[in-house]
C-alpha angles and dihedrals in degrees: 000000000000095000126039119191103230097185114105123229108213112228112221115240093009098105093268091287116215096187130037091209085078089072095054115100110190090191092061106113097009087117128051111029097316092113093199128138128230099212135115123284140135124234109300089346126170092227124065104178108193143140123271123207092204092231125139112221144101096266091055093065090124092045093252136073127179092229092067124094102193138061125216097188147313113264132187107230127056140163119231118226100334127151093226126053130230142130119048088147126178101019120203124191124187116217128188093213141356097265108131091353092144091057105112091208105049111158120189115209120231140170127232087229087069094050128094133175140173131162106303098006138075129177136177137169107224125215090250090064096256118135110212122196123182134195135166147207125190096284103006134076115206117206127187119186125188109197124203094234139034095278138032145179136236120199119203112202120193090173094059109125141155135190115343098358125099127179115237102179137003140180136191127182135165104219093182137350094284106030129075122184135182148121143243121211118189146168129213130101084349112050120209096013114172125191120179120188146185122199123194121193129210089221129042120259111254100184141000140199117201118204133190121357124057138272113259114179094316096325127106107217136179139101093265100033116153132181129191118204125198123213132191107227113179098193096318133109120244116242120205125188115195123187123189132202137171090214109065144299093278091056089051091051089050091050091061087082088081087075101026110139093000131123128222088253090055093048096047093044090053091047092051090048090055091050090048090056089050094050095046090063086083114032112186129196115218137139089211111096090188090058092046090054094048091046100048094040087054092047088049092052091052088064099053099079148081093044133222109256109169126078123247090270091054095253124134138160123234128221090263091057097256121142119226139170127214105234088214135003131000130315114231133196138182099073107174089185100168085064107029102046088074102064114338098066094045087052089053090062086066103032102030108030091146093055101043095082092049091051091051091045087052089055089049091051089051087053091054092048100043105024098248142049112273125272095181113356110196111173089331093307118121103232091180087211118168130355138298129034097265102170081083099068090046092052092042092052091052094047093048091048091052098247109175129202100075133070105260095194092050088049091050091053091051090048092055090048090058090052092051096047118129098225141064089048093290096130094052091044090057093043097050101029087243135039109263115225090227088059101045139001124248086030098160093053092046093050095049093045096044088050090055093047090048089053086055092053089049092057092052090047089053092049092047093049098254103139096169093052088044092058094043095052095041086057090052090046088064091058090104087076091066093066098045113115109202091194093063103018091233137117103246137188119256131197126229092275091059097253122134113253113250142244099042129189119166090210095062118110116183112184092192127090091261091066120107095220125039116235094347154038136275087267096061097040103040093076095059100115100110092152095061115022090156093054090044091053090051089057088057092049098262143323095296092054092050089049089053090050090053090050089052090053091061095040095048124105115275090220114127116206130199144084094263108028114186114251087211094074100094139136093056124188100173101312095330105109112195094174089074129050107243089075098051100095096037101093093052089061086075089065093050089047091055099259106107088154092066090044088054093050097052095039089058092048094048095044092050099042104034096040114053136148122259134047093305093049099118123069094210145355111320087221100210092313104316094113090049093046090056089057095047092052093044094049088055090052102249143074139193097246088174100035096200099045098080087231124120115205115219120242131159116307116224096198128067096221138001136184116207119198111226134194117275094032095291124134135200120213118204110202120188120205113194120200115200122234127002125075114344123231139048115352106168144336131218126188117200090339097311125106111257125209119243152256096045150007125223128240089235090056093049092051089061088068127205128109127336110189117196119189116199136175114236099192098126 
């Protein structure tokens, strides 16, 4: 964002707030199935310095869950809202004395009453009397520990691991009396992950105890190597600056310059200022403090991922131990694309226009290194998690919106390569016009998502003057029709002979590879035709029939059947499952089908019931910001139902007014006029004083700035 509006809009009834960071609650969603962490980071930072409970389990994917009452350490990398765990690299644990210091599974009790967090800062008083305070810059974590006595210990644990992650190699070495360096290599969800670090202390090391591993010419090496360091602290806290790098130890030492000569107060103040700039990009007007907390915490979470991966000089190391350098800009990683293509990446084209090109260039670098565009890039490793090839809609959206800074034709070539790959059922999908269930599991989801991705390729082909490609991919984009069963109104799996697979029950959710739908039922997946809602309605027999099917979705039983039901299917209203991404666009189909009143009804219910304040505030995994992005869009009264179309479908705004900062110093004011009584929902739209056609507004129109007036009925 080249221009940040620094004026503050006073929110009535919210204590005349001067800073929007006051409304961010990092603990929101750390309970339940939110899978988010409360620790210190900066927008899109490489370091996420946060506490770990040391518990294996699905709800500890981020390393932390609010139900826990002990802390095993503070580590420097974390995933936000994912359904699989990894990271938690370079763990540091403060100890008041050396009792039990060799115990690999030390857990220090704590109380949530002694815990505090805000954007860029986390603090807790542990049961051993140590007060821990954490801050972060882009590539550095800043620790400050206040010990109860005149000395204290820090234990660095390269073998610390939870859930799917396992250490493969580690090294620790004191290179002088105040600098520790080392590395942690691991395998898990991400294979071949390498994290190098350098830690510099504000006081000299007085003693050390090395554990596990072996001595090797002054080094301590081994996959589970640990080292405890003692410091004399005559009434002063211990400051620790830790830099991380994927390149080597020397690069990590060099990265310490980010915090050279700085205090924790300086670091945390700078981090909070960066977060304030992010939050001021959308300034809402509401008298509801609860709504302000939900909104700004969601907006905060949309700026946690993807994460910076390259060093300041552009260098980075890939999972296969190759060294690279970005020719321009930053390299990012942690692309949860099955989730984030839907709403987060379209939001970035408004809130992060300066980063979009770097993110796409990161995907293109991934293509050059791995042979294809990413499906799920985790520390440069292709996890191949989930279905579709959803880097394509992200790149398509950027190309169609005219984002500069990356090679459009190079990107188009990479997109076509993903569509021609000989894995993930793609060849059989192209051959049959759908993916047969006897050829590949999750066949319905794959077919529907490939069809949408192919529609995206067709749009870029059309823009780049490739008519033959346009026709070919538009034909593939219609593949969804081949799985529609008019007798049931569902998208159903077929075998290689073209027959529907029997038996069929729309309530069945099989999490295993033999399932027909990934992480869900026929109910949740059968509505994924964002590229052709009109054609989809025709299959049902017209708009009214599709509206009736949507009504049935919400009225259906919430029972899930199957021997291996996916735990990701949460936030159920009938068979609408807001806790997982396939449902996120569905309510907005009501508006497109001419029933904005029904869209308004369900949007309000979902926003109020699936997004709450407090640790249990999220109805499902935040999935690197997608769940949060849905709420941000919905609060503003619109949503990218087709996330590569450049169109935002109107819904039901939750705020009374919002000011969105735009590139070039422009701003868009969204003003909501609410009429009492009558039919609820969208009534009319005016853009810069002129009536605007429904059901959507274009990205191009929004970028012009001005005043968008939305009139809604509030007679619920």
